[in-house]
C-alpha positions as CSV (number, residue, x, y, z in Angstrom):
1,M,-3.5,10.7,-20.0
2,F,-1.7,10.5,-16.6
3,P,-2.9,7.4,-14.7
4,S,-5.2,7.9,-11.7
5,L,-2.8,5.6,-9.7
6,L,0.6,7.2,-9.3
7,P,3.0,5.1,-11.5
8,T,5.8,4.6,-8.9
9,Y,5.8,0.8,-9.3
10,N,6.6,-1.4,-12.2
11,R,3.7,-3.6,-11.4
12,T,3.3,-7.2,-12.8
13,E,0.1,-7.8,-14.7
14,V,-1.4,-10.1,-12.1
15,A,-3.9,-9.3,-9.4
16,F,-4.6,-11.6,-6.4
17,V,-8.1,-12.0,-5.0
18,R,-7.7,-14.6,-2.4
19,G,-5.0,-16.3,-0.2
20,E,-4.9,-19.5,1.7
21,G,-1.9,-20.5,3.8
22,P,1.2,-20.3,1.5
23,Y,-0.8,-19.9,-1.7
24,L,-2.3,-17.0,-3.6
25,F,-5.1,-17.1,-6.2
26,A,-5.3,-14.6,-9.0
27,E,-8.3,-13.1,-10.8
28,D,-8.1,-15.9,-13.5
29,G,-8.1,-18.6,-10.8
30,Q,-4.4,-19.4,-11.2
31,R,-2.8,-20.6,-8.0
32,Y,0.7,-19.4,-7.0
33,L,3.0,-20.7,-4.2
34,D,4.0,-17.5,-2.4
35,F,7.7,-17.4,-1.5
36,G,7.7,-13.6,-1.3
37,A,5.1,-13.3,1.5
38,G,4.5,-9.7,0.8
39,I,8.3,-9.1,1.2
40,A,8.5,-11.0,4.6
41,V,5.2,-9.7,5.9
42,N,2.8,-12.7,5.7
43,A,4.9,-14.8,8.0
44,F,1.8,-16.9,8.9
45,G,0.5,-17.3,5.4
46,H,-2.7,-15.8,4.1
47,A,-6.0,-15.7,6.0
48,H,-4.6,-17.4,9.1
49,P,-7.7,-18.2,11.1
50,K,-6.2,-16.9,14.4
51,L,-5.3,-13.5,12.8
52,V,-8.7,-13.3,11.0
53,A,-10.5,-14.0,14.3
54,A,-8.5,-11.4,16.2
55,L,-9.1,-8.7,13.6
56,T,-12.8,-9.6,13.2
57,E,-13.5,-9.6,16.9
58,Q,-11.7,-6.2,17.4
59,A,-13.4,-4.7,14.4
60,G,-16.8,-5.3,16.0
61,K,-15.7,-3.4,19.1
62,L,-13.5,-0.4,18.4
63,W,-11.2,0.7,15.5
64,H,-9.6,4.0,16.5
65,T,-9.6,6.4,19.4
66,S,-6.3,8.4,19.2
67,N,-3.2,8.3,21.3
68,L,-4.7,11.2,23.3
69,Y,-6.2,8.4,25.4
70,R,-4.9,5.1,26.9
71,V,-5.0,2.2,24.4
72,P,-5.1,-1.0,26.5
73,G,-3.9,-3.1,23.6
74,Q,-0.7,-1.1,23.5
75,E,-0.1,-1.5,27.2
76,I,-0.5,-5.3,26.9
77,L,1.5,-5.8,23.8
78,S,4.4,-3.5,24.9
79,K,4.6,-5.5,28.2
80,R,4.8,-8.7,26.3
81,L,7.5,-7.4,24.0
82,T,9.6,-6.0,26.7
83,D,9.3,-9.2,28.7
84,I,10.8,-11.3,25.9
85,T,13.4,-8.9,24.5
86,F,16.2,-6.6,25.7
87,A,13.9,-3.6,25.6
88,D,12.2,-1.6,28.4
89,T,9.8,0.4,26.3
90,V,8.0,0.4,22.9
91,F,6.6,3.0,20.6
92,F,4.0,1.6,18.1
93,T,3.9,2.8,14.4
94,N,2.2,1.7,11.2
95,S,5.3,0.7,9.2
96,G,9.0,-0.1,9.3
97,V,10.2,3.2,8.1
98,E,8.2,5.0,10.8
99,A,9.8,2.8,13.3
100,C,13.2,3.7,11.9
101,E,12.3,7.4,12.0
102,C,11.5,7.0,15.7
103,A,14.8,5.2,16.2
104,W,16.8,8.0,14.6
105,K,15.0,10.7,16.6
106,M,15.5,8.7,19.8
107,A,19.3,8.4,19.2
108,R,19.6,12.1,18.5
109,R,17.5,13.0,21.5
110,Y,19.5,10.7,23.8
111,Q,22.7,12.5,22.9
112,Y,21.0,15.9,23.4
113,V,19.7,15.2,26.9
114,S,23.0,13.6,27.8
115,G,24.8,16.9,27.2
116,H,26.0,16.2,23.6
117,P,23.8,18.2,21.3
118,E,26.6,18.1,18.7
119,R,26.1,14.4,18.3
120,F,23.4,13.9,15.7
121,R,25.1,11.9,12.9
122,I,24.4,8.2,12.4
123,L,26.8,5.8,10.8
124,C,25.1,3.5,8.2
125,F,26.4,0.8,5.9
126,E,26.5,0.6,2.1
127,G,24.0,-1.8,0.7
128,A,21.5,-1.1,3.4
129,F,17.8,-0.3,3.0
130,H,15.7,1.4,5.7
131,G,12.7,2.6,3.7
132,R,11.7,5.4,1.3
133,T,11.2,8.6,3.3
134,L,13.7,11.3,2.7
135,S,15.7,10.5,5.8
136,A,15.5,6.7,5.1
137,I,16.9,7.0,1.6
138,A,19.7,9.1,3.1
139,A,20.4,6.4,5.6
140,G,20.4,3.7,2.9
141,G,22.7,5.8,0.7
142,N,21.6,4.2,-2.6
143,P,22.2,6.8,-5.4
144,K,19.3,5.3,-7.4
145,Y,16.8,6.2,-4.6
146,L,18.4,9.6,-3.8
147,E,18.4,10.9,-7.4
148,G,16.1,13.8,-8.1
149,F,15.1,14.6,-4.5
150,G,17.4,17.5,-3.8
151,P,20.2,17.5,-1.2
152,K,20.6,14.4,0.8
153,V,19.2,14.7,4.3
154,D,22.1,15.6,6.5
155,G,23.2,13.4,9.4
156,F,23.7,10.0,7.8
157,D,27.2,8.7,6.8
158,S,27.4,5.5,4.7
159,I,30.5,3.4,4.9
160,P,31.4,-0.2,3.8
161,A,30.2,-3.0,6.0
162,G,32.5,-5.6,7.5
163,D,35.5,-3.4,8.4
164,L,35.6,-2.6,12.1
165,K,38.7,-0.5,11.8
166,G,37.0,1.5,9.1
167,V,34.0,2.0,11.3
168,E,36.1,3.3,14.2
169,K,38.0,5.7,11.9
170,S,34.6,7.0,10.7
171,I,33.4,7.9,14.3
172,T,33.6,11.6,14.8
173,P,32.7,14.0,17.7
174,E,29.3,14.4,15.9
175,T,28.5,10.7,15.8
176,A,25.4,9.7,17.8
177,A,24.7,6.1,16.8
178,I,25.5,3.2,14.5
179,L,22.6,1.8,12.4
180,V,22.8,-1.7,10.9
181,E,20.7,-4.5,9.5
182,P,22.0,-7.9,10.7
183,V,21.1,-9.2,7.3
184,Q,20.9,-6.8,4.4
185,G,17.7,-8.0,2.7
186,E,17.1,-5.4,-0.1
187,G,20.8,-5.1,-0.6
188,G,21.2,-8.7,-1.7
189,V,20.7,-10.9,1.3
190,R,24.1,-10.2,2.7
191,V,24.5,-11.8,6.2
192,L,26.9,-9.6,8.2
193,A,29.5,-11.5,10.2
194,P,28.7,-12.1,13.8
195,E,32.1,-10.9,14.9
196,F,31.5,-7.6,13.0
197,L,28.1,-7.1,14.7
198,R,29.6,-7.9,18.1
199,G,32.4,-5.4,17.3
200,L,29.9,-2.7,16.6
201,R,28.4,-3.3,20.1
202,K,31.9,-2.9,21.6
203,L,32.6,0.3,19.6
204,C,29.3,1.8,20.7
205,D,30.1,1.1,24.3
206,E,33.6,2.5,24.1
207,H,32.5,5.7,22.3
208,G,29.2,6.5,24.1
209,L,27.1,5.7,21.0
210,L,23.8,3.9,20.6
211,L,23.6,0.7,18.5
212,I,20.5,0.5,16.4
213,F,19.5,-2.9,14.8
214,D,17.0,-2.5,12.0
215,E,15.1,-5.8,12.3
216,V,12.1,-4.8,10.2
217,Q,12.8,-7.8,7.9
218,T,14.7,-10.2,10.1
219,G,12.4,-9.9,13.1
220,I,9.5,-12.1,14.3
221,G,11.1,-15.5,13.5
222,R,12.4,-14.9,10.0
223,T,16.0,-16.1,10.9
224,G,14.8,-18.9,13.2
225,K,15.0,-16.8,16.4
226,L,12.4,-14.3,17.5
227,F,15.0,-11.6,16.5
228,A,18.3,-12.0,14.7
229,Y,20.3,-10.3,17.6
230,E,19.5,-13.4,19.7
231,W,22.0,-15.4,17.6
232,L,24.8,-13.0,18.6
233,G,24.9,-12.9,22.4
234,I,24.6,-9.1,22.3
235,A,21.6,-6.7,22.2
236,P,21.1,-3.3,20.5
237,D,20.0,-0.2,22.3
238,I,17.2,0.5,19.9
239,M,15.4,-1.8,17.4
240,P,12.8,-0.9,14.8
241,I,10.6,-3.8,13.8
242,A,7.5,-4.2,11.5
243,K,6.5,-6.5,8.7
244,A,5.7,-9.9,10.3
245,I,4.6,-8.4,13.7
246,G,1.2,-7.6,12.1
247,G,1.1,-10.8,10.0
248,G,-0.1,-8.6,7.1
249,Y,-1.8,-5.8,9.0
250,P,0.2,-2.6,9.1
251,V,2.0,-2.6,12.4
252,G,5.5,-1.4,13.3
253,A,7.3,-0.7,16.6
254,C,10.4,0.9,17.9
255,L,11.9,-1.0,20.9
256,A,14.5,0.5,23.2
257,T,16.2,0.4,26.5
258,A,15.2,2.9,29.2
259,E,18.5,4.6,28.9
260,A,18.3,5.0,25.1
261,A,14.7,6.3,25.4
262,K,15.3,8.7,28.2
263,G,15.0,11.8,26.0
264,M,11.6,10.8,24.5
265,T,9.3,12.7,26.8
266,A,5.8,14.0,26.2
267,G,5.6,16.0,23.0
268,T,8.8,14.7,21.4
269,H,7.1,12.2,19.0
270,G,3.7,11.1,18.0
271,T,1.5,9.2,15.5
272,T,-2.2,9.3,14.6
273,F,-2.8,5.7,13.6
274,G,0.2,3.9,15.2
275,G,-0.9,1.4,17.9
276,N,-4.6,1.5,17.0
277,P,-6.8,-1.2,18.5
278,L,-7.1,-3.2,15.3
279,G,-3.3,-3.4,14.9
280,M,-2.7,-4.3,18.5
281,A,-5.2,-7.1,18.4
282,V,-3.7,-8.7,15.3
283,A,-0.1,-8.2,16.6
284,M,-1.0,-10.0,19.8
285,A,-2.4,-12.9,17.9
286,A,0.7,-13.0,15.7
287,L,2.9,-13.0,18.8
288,D,0.9,-15.9,20.2
289,L,1.7,-17.9,17.0
290,V,5.4,-17.2,16.9
291,L,5.9,-17.8,20.6
292,A,4.1,-21.2,20.5
293,P,6.7,-23.8,21.7
294,D,7.0,-25.6,18.4
295,F,7.0,-22.6,16.1
296,L,10.6,-21.4,16.0
297,P,12.0,-25.0,16.1
298,H,9.9,-25.6,13.0
299,V,11.3,-22.5,11.3
300,Q,14.9,-23.7,12.0
301,A,14.1,-27.2,10.8
302,I,12.4,-26.2,7.6
303,A,15.1,-23.6,6.9
304,G,17.7,-26.4,7.1
305,Y,15.7,-28.5,4.7
306,L,15.2,-25.6,2.3
307,Q,19.0,-24.9,2.3
308,Q,19.7,-28.6,1.6
309,Q,17.3,-28.7,-1.3
310,L,18.7,-25.4,-2.7
311,G,22.1,-27.0,-2.7
312,V,20.9,-29.7,-5.0
313,L,19.2,-27.1,-7.2
314,L,22.4,-25.1,-7.6
315,A,24.4,-28.3,-8.5
316,E,21.8,-29.1,-11.2
317,H,21.8,-25.6,-12.7
318,P,25.3,-24.1,-12.5
319,R,24.8,-21.8,-15.4
320,V,21.9,-20.1,-13.7
321,F,22.7,-20.0,-10.0
322,E,26.0,-18.7,-8.4
323,E,25.5,-19.1,-4.7
324,I,23.0,-19.3,-1.8
325,R,23.0,-16.6,0.9
326,G,20.9,-15.9,3.9
327,Q,19.8,-17.1,7.3
328,G,16.7,-19.0,8.4
329,L,13.9,-18.3,5.9
330,L,15.5,-15.2,4.6
331,I,17.3,-16.7,1.6
332,G,19.0,-15.1,-1.4
333,L,20.0,-16.8,-4.7
334,K,22.8,-15.0,-6.4
335,L,22.2,-15.4,-10.2
336,K,24.2,-15.6,-13.4
337,V,21.1,-14.5,-15.3
338,P,19.2,-11.2,-14.8
339,N,17.2,-11.5,-11.6
340,T,14.2,-9.5,-13.0
341,E,13.9,-12.1,-15.8
342,F,14.2,-15.0,-13.4
343,V,11.5,-13.5,-11.1
344,A,9.2,-13.5,-14.2
345,A,10.2,-17.0,-15.2
346,A,9.5,-18.3,-11.7
347,R,6.1,-16.6,-11.7
348,R,5.3,-18.3,-15.0
349,A,6.1,-21.6,-13.3
350,G,3.7,-20.7,-10.4
351,L,6.2,-19.4,-7.8
352,L,6.4,-15.9,-6.4
353,V,9.8,-14.7,-5.4
354,V,11.3,-11.2,-4.9
355,G,14.2,-9.4,-6.4
356,A,17.0,-7.8,-4.5
357,G,20.3,-5.9,-5.1
358,D,23.5,-7.6,-6.4
359,N,21.4,-9.6,-8.9
360,V,19.8,-11.7,-6.2
361,V,16.4,-13.3,-5.9
362,R,15.0,-13.5,-2.4
363,L,13.0,-16.5,-1.1
364,L,10.9,-15.2,1.8
365,P,8.3,-18.0,2.3
366,P,5.7,-17.9,5.1
367,L,7.2,-19.4,8.2
368,I,4.5,-22.0,8.3
369,I,5.6,-23.9,5.1
370,E,6.2,-27.6,5.2
371,E,8.5,-29.9,3.3
372,A,5.9,-30.5,0.6
373,Q,5.9,-26.8,-0.2
374,V,9.7,-26.7,-0.3
375,R,9.7,-29.6,-2.8
376,E,7.0,-27.9,-4.8
377,A,9.1,-24.7,-4.9
378,M,12.2,-26.6,-6.0
379,A,10.4,-28.0,-9.0
380,M,9.2,-24.5,-9.9
381,L,12.7,-23.0,-9.5
382,S,14.1,-25.8,-11.6
383,A,11.5,-25.1,-14.3
384,A,12.4,-21.5,-14.3
385,A,16.1,-22.2,-14.4
386,K,15.7,-24.5,-17.4
387,S,14.2,-21.7,-19.4
388,F,17.6,-20.0,-19.3
389,E,19.6,-23.1,-20.3
390,P,20.3,-24.2,-23.9
391,K,18.1,-27.0,-25.0
392,T,19.7,-30.3,-26.1
393,K,19.0,-31.7,-29.6
394,I,16.5,-34.2,-28.1
395,E,14.6,-31.4,-26.2
396,A,14.7,-29.2,-29.3
397,A,13.2,-32.0,-31.4
């Protein structure tokens, strides 16, 4: 009998019923330290009182009206976001892939109204991940995700990352924009070199292209800055974000300069639920948290401590771990054992981590973790690693 729930996930046989800070509690009462954070979503941990209060208060007032009317929360939050970023304007969505779709439409529309309707193609990079819609899997270019869904959506050209000369050679008269993740999360936590990212900005300026930074996973403090582009001394023209901006509530946004967004006039795009009052209330509370004076310095400090402790872990288990990758609290452990098996071993030890490409395990803890939780995670990672190592005669006895 076909299951009532579409079987598109290989789900683990554990269900969580409660969360508190960096911990999750399963149906059987087992407590887990959550270093997956819903894949970089629960940046403020579980059931954060400020987020709960914001949602509860708004839920008692108004849930949904439609974007046919003014939504005051959108007006306030968009002003806050444009005040603290490169952007001049914001379109709110429900998810990261919707924010990406808005970005791609915006780039094409920009070229159209600029007198270049032939420019509709977007240069993307191998190893990228931008979501699971038909256009998103075309942008990501992963054959595994493309298989069985018919012809790849046209307009996306995947090339190797890191080679600026190769990028320039790939620009054609039909190229509209360049799309890049500053850190390829799903692709194996690959941090793209700052000089490469700065070079993309220069190429876009020279060729009349728009630069799109997908900061769905890196944004809202994950790398230690509000957004990863801030480390580089440059800014994109368009930036889709999501995940942590809602702290667990479904919120996404596409940020852009006025120039990049000039073609997005009335009727060119829309959403039913994007920017609803509930989402806006929670996102404003999340922004309050991440913009508190001591929040990002804490992320940077705890990220340094985590990196230090991981260095010790790798030295102790050279047969299991190969290298540490990442930036801030977006960390990847490249493994010498199957990452799917290691994820399961870590879970048995009480730690939740997330797999990624290139046989990597991602550590994406809530940004609120303290040193005590880092030490707790190291003990669990060590226990998981030991399960892959040969036992000594004494241990066997």
